[in-house]
N, C-alpha and C positions, 0 to 999 in steps of 0.2 A: 521468461524463456519461451521462444516460439518453436512449435513443432509443426511440421508440414506432412501431410499424408503422401503416399506414393501415388502419382497421377499418370503414369505412362499409359496404362490400359485405358483409363477414362479419357485421356487426351486423344488417343488413337481412334477410339470408337466415336467420340464426339466429332472429330474432324471428318470421319467417314460419313456420318449422318448429315453434317452440314454440306459436304460436297454433293451428296445425293440430292438434297433439297435444291441446291443451286443448279445441278444438272437438269433436274426436271424443269426448273424455271427457265433455263437456257433453251430447252426444247419448246416451251410455251412461247418464249420470245420469238424464236424462229418461226413458229406457226403463225403468230400474230403478224409478223412482217410479210408472210406469204399470203395471208388472207386479204381478200378484198373487203371493203366496208360492207357490213351486213350483219345478219343474226349470228353467224358462226364467229365472226370477228368479235362480237360482243361477248359471246360465251367463253371463248378462249381468253379474252382479255380479263374477264371476271375471274377465271381460274387462276390467272397469273396474279391478279390483285389479292385474291384470297390467300395466296402463299406468303404475302408480305407480313401479315401478323404472325404467321407460323415461324418465319425466319426471325422476327423480332423476339418472340417468346423463347425460341431456341437459343438465341444469342444471350438472352438474359440468364437462362439456366446454365449455359456454358460459362458465362462470366462468374456466376456463383461457384461453380466447380473450380475454376481457376484460382479464385480468391480464398478457397477453403483453407483454414489454418487453425491451430490451437495455441492459445497463449495461456501460460500458467505462471502465477507468482504466489506470494504469501497470502494474498487476499482471495483470489478466485481463479477458476478455469473459465476462460472466455473462448467460445467457439465462434469464430468469425466466418460468415458465409455470404459474401456479397453485401446485400442490403440489410442483413440481419446479424445481430450479435447475441448469442445465448450466454448469459452470465450465470455461473454456478459457483457460489461461495464455497471455498474449501471446507468450511465448517459445516455446510449442509450435506456434504458427501458422506453417505453411510458406509459405502464400500465400493470397490472396483471388482468387476466380474468379467471373466473371459467370455467371449461370445459363444464358444462351444459348450458352455455350461448352462445356457439358457435355452428356452424353447418358445417359439412364437405361438400364440393362440389365435391370432387374427392376422390376416395378410397385410403386406406392405401397401401403404397408400401415400403416394407422393410422386416425385420426379426421380427417375433412375434409369441407368443403362449400365452395361458391364463396365465396372470401374468407378461407379458413383451411385450413392444412395442419399437422397434428401427427402425425408418424409417420416411417417409414423407407422408403427405397428405395435400390437399389444403382446406383452410377454406374460407367460404363466407365472403367477405368484409375485410378479414385479410391477405389473401395470403397464402404462403406456411408455413407449420408447421413441424418442426423437433421434432418428439416425442421420448423422451428418458425417458421412464416411466414404472412402473409396474402396472399401472391402465389403464382402458379404457379411451377414450377421455373425456367422461362425468365426470370423477372424477379426471381429471388432472388440474393442475394449468398452465394456458397459459401465458407465458412471451412474451409480444408484443414489438417488436422494429420496426423501420422504414423499415428494409429490410427483417426481418425474425421473425418468431414466434417459441417458444420452449415450448414443453409440458413436464412438470415435475410432480413428485408425491412424495414430501417429506412425510415421515411418519406422521409428525405433521405439517400440513399446517399453523395452527395458529401461532406456534412458528416461522416458517419460515417467515411469513409475518411481525411478530414483529421485527425480526432482519433486514429484508429488509428495513422497514421504518426507523429503528434506524440508519443503515449504510448510507442510502440515505440522511438523515438529516445531518450526520457528514461530508459528502462530500468525494470525492476521494483524495487520496494522491499521485497517480501516473496515468499517461495517459496510457490507455491500448486500443488496437485495437480489435474490434469485429471480430471473425473468428474461424476457426477450426485449432487446433494444432494436428499434427499427430506424432506418435511415430517415433523416429529416424530410427528405423529399416525399417519402411514403406516408408521412404523418400530416401532410397538407390536407386541409378540408376539401380541396378540389376533388379528390378521388371519391368522396362520399356525396357529392352534390348531384343528386339524381336529375334535377331539372336541367342542369347544364349539359350533362351527358345525354339525357333524353332528347334535347333539342338538336344536338349534334347528330345523334343516330337517325332521327326522323329526316333531317336535312340531307344526310348522306344517302339514305334509302331513296328519297325523292329524286336526288340528282342522278343516282345510278339508274333508277326506273326511267327517267327522261332520256338518258343516253340509250337505254335499251329500246325504248319506243322509236327513237330516231333511227337506230340501226335496223329495226324491224321493217321500217318503211323506206329506208334509204334507197334500196335497189329499184323500187317502183317509181321514185321521183324522177322528173325530167332533169337533164343535166343543168339547166338554168331555171331558177325559181325566183319568185318575188320575195324580197326580204323586208322591205319597208313599205308602209302604207300610209295614206293620208286619212283624214277623218271620215271620208266617204268610203274607205276600204279599197281605194284604187292604188295599185302598186306604184311606188316612187323609185324603187331600185330593184333591178333584176341582176342576179349574180349566180355564180356556181353554187350548186347545192352543198358543196363542201363547207361553205360559210355557215351552214346550219349547225355544224359541230361546235361553233363558237358559243352557241347559246348555253348548252350544259357546261361548257368550259368556264363561262363567266360565273355560273352558279358554284362550280367546284372551287374556283379561285376565291370567291367571297367566303365560302365555308372554311377553307384552309386559313385564310388571313384572319378572319374573325375568331375562329377557334384558337388560333395561336395567341392572338392578342388577349382573348378572354382568359386563357390559361395563365398568362403572365400577370394579368390584372387581378385574378380571382382572390389571391391572398389578402389584398388590401381593399378590394371593392367587389364584393360578390354580386350585388345587383347589377353593376356595370358590366361584369363579365357575362352574366345571363342575358342582358340586353344585346350584347354583341352577337351571341350565338342565335338568339331569337331573330335578330335582324338578318342573319345569314339564312335562317329558315324562311323569312319573308322574301328574300331574293329568289329562293327556289320557286315560290309561288309565281313571282314575276316572270322568270325565265320559262316556266311551264306554260304560262298564258301566251307568251311570245312564240314559243315553239309550236303550240297547237294552232295558232293563227297561220303561221308559215306553212305547216303541214297541210292544213285545210285548203289553202290557196294553191299549194304545190300539187295536191291531188286533183284539184279542179283543172 
């Protein structure tokens, strides 16, 4: 039997927050389009880019909220919340307690907004509570086990309790362990490979720093600058300074493609995946050298 929590308030607040973030981004996009290339263009563009991880994280949290549901049968209560499933065997449940009968001894830690709570808090005499609910603590149904408590909020608590008593009386048909099941994607060794992510981070910072350097000097450069040179340092090609933006662009493209291929390859060939991102890091060194040469001749 599947029970879903009431989500109207959480949905409304979540959409308002998302619209607010997107509105700020729209203002930043408008500002970027009005800015001439230079330091302020770089600053505003970085503010816009920094909001992209925020939007991604928010969409992840919002998806967890939308997918929140409670499944109960003769074997267990399963709290499904996006990429995680909390499995509570019915035999391990000591009792069910109303939220207004408990008191928190330590504040909530986790993700939450009006209409949604996903996190932990400590209860007096009961220990840690994992709250996966669309209601505040006082209106939650507390599932108490020996090692952990769970806060849930089925839309119809009376019907939920009826099915709980019925299934508990029938008894389990399979042995199930209490715990948390994570999505297969989250269990990939890719996420714990510090060398892989460290190389990506260094390459990304190097690429952003190069773009910032070019933007800082862009206004002082002449409209046409030498881009290619022979072995003696003599210019072979003179073109618009806008072509200089292609240099960090090449570095960014190499980082994106190699990181994507490395992530896809990592599960089967970790060394090959690392080599791809370290190669992207090497590309950053090359484009930095090329950009410095062009900037030096452009200033002269």
